[in-house]
C-alpha positions in Angstrom: 7.0 -48.2 6.6 7.9 -44.6 6.7 11.3 -43.6 7.8 10.5 -40.6 10.1 13.0 -39.1 12.4 11.9 -38.6 16.0 13.2 -35.8 18.2 15.4 -36.9 21.0 14.0 -36.2 24.4 16.6 -35.2 26.9 15.4 -35.1 30.5 15.7 -31.8 32.2 16.8 -31.7 35.8 14.2 -30.5 38.2 14.7 -26.9 39.3 15.2 -26.5 43.0 12.0 -25.7 44.9 11.9 -22.2 46.0 10.2 -21.4 49.3 6.6 -20.7 48.7 5.9 -18.9 51.9 5.4 -15.3 51.1 6.0 -15.6 47.4 2.4 -14.8 46.6 2.2 -12.0 49.2 4.1 -9.5 47.1 2.1 -6.9 45.2 2.1 -7.4 41.4 4.9 -5.6 39.7 3.7 -2.7 37.5 5.5 -1.2 34.6 7.4 1.9 35.4 5.9 5.1 34.0 7.7 5.9 30.7 8.2 9.5 29.9 5.5 10.6 27.5 2.7 8.7 29.1 -0.1 10.6 30.9 0.8 12.1 34.2 4.6 12.4 33.4 6.7 15.4 32.6 7.3 13.9 29.1 3.5 13.6 28.6 3.2 17.3 29.7 5.8 18.3 27.1 4.1 16.3 24.4 0.7 17.9 25.2 2.3 21.3 25.0 4.0 20.5 21.7 0.6 19.4 20.3 -1.3 22.4 21.6 1.0 25.2 20.5 1.2 24.3 16.7 -2.5 23.5 16.7 -3.3 26.9 18.2 -1.0 28.7 15.7 -2.7 26.8 12.9 -6.2 27.6 13.8 -5.3 31.2 14.6 -3.6 31.8 11.3 -6.5 30.2 9.4 -9.1 32.1 11.3 -7.3 35.4 10.6 -7.4 34.7 6.9 -10.5 36.2 5.3 -11.0 33.6 2.5 -10.4 30.3 4.3 -14.1 29.5 3.7 -13.4 29.3 0.0 -12.4 25.7 0.3 -14.0 22.9 2.3 -10.6 21.5 3.1 -9.7 24.7 4.9 -12.9 24.7 6.9 -12.2 21.0 7.8 -8.7 22.1 8.9 -10.1 24.8 11.2 -12.6 22.3 12.7 -10.0 19.4 13.2 -7.2 21.6 14.5 -9.7 23.5 16.8 -10.7 20.1 18.2 -7.0 19.2 18.5 -6.4 22.4 20.4 -9.2 21.8 22.9 -8.2 18.1 23.4 -4.5 18.9 23.9 -5.3 21.8 26.3 -7.6 19.7 28.4 -5.1 16.8 28.7 -2.3 19.3 29.4 -4.3 20.5 32.4 -5.0 17.0 33.5 -1.2 16.2 33.3 -0.4 19.4 35.3 -2.9 18.4 38.0 -1.6 14.8 38.1 2.0 16.1 38.5 1.0 18.7 41.1 -0.7 16.1 43.3 1.8 13.4 42.4 -1.0 11.1 41.1 -0.5 8.3 38.6 -2.9 8.2 35.6 -2.3 4.4 35.2 -6.1 3.7 35.4 -7.4 1.5 32.6 -10.5 3.7 31.9 -8.4 6.9 31.9 -5.7 5.5 29.6 -8.4 4.0 27.3 -10.1 7.4 27.0 -6.7 9.1 26.3 -5.9 6.5 23.6 -9.3 6.8 21.8 -9.2 10.6 22.0 -5.6 10.8 20.7 -6.5 8.3 17.9 -9.5 10.3 16.8 -7.9 13.7 16.9 -4.7 12.3 15.3 -6.6 10.9 12.3 -8.7 14.1 11.9 -5.7 16.4 12.1 -3.8 14.3 9.6 -6.7 14.1 7.2 -7.4 17.8 7.4 -3.7 18.8 7.0 -3.4 16.5 4.0 -6.5 17.9 2.3 -5.4 21.5 3.0 -1.9 20.7 1.6 -3.5 19.4 -1.6 -5.7 22.5 -2.0 -2.7 24.8 -1.3 -0.6 23.0 -3.9 -3.5 23.4 -6.4 -3.8 27.1 -5.7 0.0 27.4 -6.2 -0.1 25.4 -9.5 -3.0 27.5 -10.8 -1.0 30.6 -10.0 -3.9 32.1 -8.0 -1.6 33.1 -5.0 -2.0 36.8 -5.8 -5.7 36.6 -4.9 -5.4 34.1 -2.1 -3.3 34.0 1.0 -1.0 31.1 0.1 1.6 31.8 2.7 -1.0 31.8 5.4 -2.5 28.6 4.1 0.9 26.9 3.9 1.7 28.1 7.5 -1.5 26.8 8.9 -1.1 23.5 7.1 2.5 23.1 8.2 1.5 23.8 11.8 -1.3 21.2 11.6 1.3 18.6 10.4 3.6 19.5 13.3 0.7 19.1 15.7 -0.2 15.7 14.2 3.5 14.7 14.4 3.4 15.4 18.2 0.1 13.6 18.7 1.4 10.3 17.2 3.8 9.5 20.0 1.1 10.2 22.6 -1.2 7.9 20.9 1.3 5.1 20.6 2.5 5.4 24.2 -1.1 5.4 25.4 -1.9 2.4 23.3 1.2 0.6 24.6 0.3 1.5 28.1 -3.2 0.3 27.6 -1.8 -3.1 26.6 0.4 -3.4 29.7 -2.2 -2.4 32.3 
């Protein structure tokens, strides 16, 4: 026969019965809006901090005459241009929501924001990383006198800053999506 210990069972006293009348009449409690989520002042600031570096990045790259010399730079212009449009449109949605004092805690809206932030975040990070690699290569080959290395570095840095600002938006939207 096996000698197995058995857990001791201790009876727990019954909790007092709470009055049930009206307990189910209360509306469900919703999570308070956290700053940074859509429709908040923090969300507006995050969208602005995504838009401005992305706009600077795409502007610097487009004013460089030879950005078409590398596919990574063309990808950067495309990705950061998309990031600029996405951030600007959501900035305007946040401004509208704040002006009319409307909450954007709708499942479909938050899902759209989450997917859009995820896609633009990944594209911006991939493009900035590829551009950083090409910029380092140009520096290592000492071809900066014929290329615009400073402009490439500035555009790449601004793309990374924009990506860094998109990440909190994505995570807050993702978290909000889970709590809806």
